[in-house]
C-alpha positions in Angstrom: 91.2 79.6 107.8 95.5 81.1 107.9 96.2 84.2 110.5 97.0 86.5 107.6 93.4 84.8 106.4 92.4 86.0 109.4 94.1 89.5 109.8 93.0 90.9 106.4 89.1 90.2 107.4 89.3 91.9 110.4 91.9 94.9 109.0 89.4 95.3 106.1 86.2 95.0 108.9 87.8 97.8 110.7 88.3 99.8 107.7 84.9 100.1 106.3 83.9 100.0 110.6 85.4 103.5 111.2 84.4 104.7 107.8 80.9 105.0 108.6 82.0 105.3 112.7 83.8 108.2 111.7 80.7 109.8 110.4 77.7 109.2 112.3 79.4 110.3 115.9 82.4 111.5 115.0 83.8 111.4 118.3 84.1 107.9 119.1 86.9 105.9 118.8 87.4 102.3 117.4 89.8 99.8 118.3 90.8 96.5 118.0 91.1 93.7 120.5 93.5 91.0 120.9 94.6 88.5 122.2 98.5 88.8 123.5 99.7 86.0 121.3 98.3 86.7 118.1 99.1 90.8 118.9 103.1 89.9 119.1 102.1 86.9 116.4 101.5 88.8 113.8 103.2 91.7 114.5 106.1 89.2 113.0 105.2 89.8 109.6 106.7 92.7 107.4 103.4 93.5 105.5 100.9 93.0 108.3 103.4 95.6 110.3 102.6 98.0 107.2 99.4 97.4 107.0 98.7 98.3 110.7 101.1 101.5 110.0 99.2 102.6 106.6 95.6 102.3 108.0 96.3 103.8 111.5 94.6 101.4 113.6 94.5 100.9 117.5 95.4 98.1 120.0 93.2 96.7 123.2 96.0 93.3 123.7 94.0 92.1 126.3 96.0 89.0 128.0 93.3 86.6 127.9 94.0 83.7 131.1 93.8 87.3 133.2 91.2 89.4 131.1 94.1 92.2 131.6 94.7 94.3 129.6 98.6 94.6 128.5 98.3 96.8 125.8 96.6 100.4 124.5 97.9 101.7 121.0 97.2 104.5 118.3 
């Protein structure tokens, strides 16, 4: 499966979970956790950047080798 297809699947899951969480527990914040290199790769693609901005997807970006959080986006 391509990175683009995987992202579209993850975006769909995020949107559906976000709707459910917003309804059931509005104080809870849903974020997408992703590896640092994957995050950099996906945001180089204009269609993905647009979708992320439009859906306001927050990311928790992790350096996988050290399990260190390197970025938290809103």
